[in-house]
C-alpha positions, 0 to 999 in steps of 0.5 A: 246587581246581576240579573241577566242569564241567572235564576234564583234557587234557594239563596244561591245564584246558579248558572248553566251553559249550552255547549254546541260542539261541531266535530267530524264524525270520527271524533264523536266517540271521544266527545261522548266519552269526555261528556260521560266522564264529566257526568253530563246528563243529556246530549242531542246529536245531529248530522249536519253539512258545514264548512270551516277551517277543517280541510275538505276532502276531494272526491272523485265524481263521474261526469258522463264517461269521464271522472273528475276530482272536485272539492265539495263546498260542504262536508258532513259534520256532527253537532253535539248539543248539551247543557252543563253547569257553569262550574264544570264548563272549563274542565269539559272544554279543556278536555275537549280541546286537548283530547281532539286534534292539534294546532296543525289539525283543527278538528271542529269548534265549540260554542258556549252560550249562556242559558237563562234557565232550564226546566225539566217537564213534569218534575218541576226541577229547574236550573243546574239541578234539572240538567245534571240529575 
């Protein structure tokens, strides 16, 4: 019997997933267009500092009278968080992966997490009905 990360709505089991999408700022319009295409109801967008496989840009830094080139340890990234129905997850992830970057030029990361439930405050809606309405 499957109980973990599920909730009961009527007689059907419903699943929702949390997507954490990390991209460079220039890719944010593409990400939001893809999410809109799939009728994702809400997103949270944050500017963060991070490092990963994406190449960091060298910057020129003034040090007294001299100028030196340095590679910063962290760079600005954009984090997009949203909740989606499990049934639309694969299509959304496929569109994000194929719409951004290439094998030779990684553009970010997507992390998928199970969500036990979601509740809309005030309306008493829960689950995928709450996140997709």
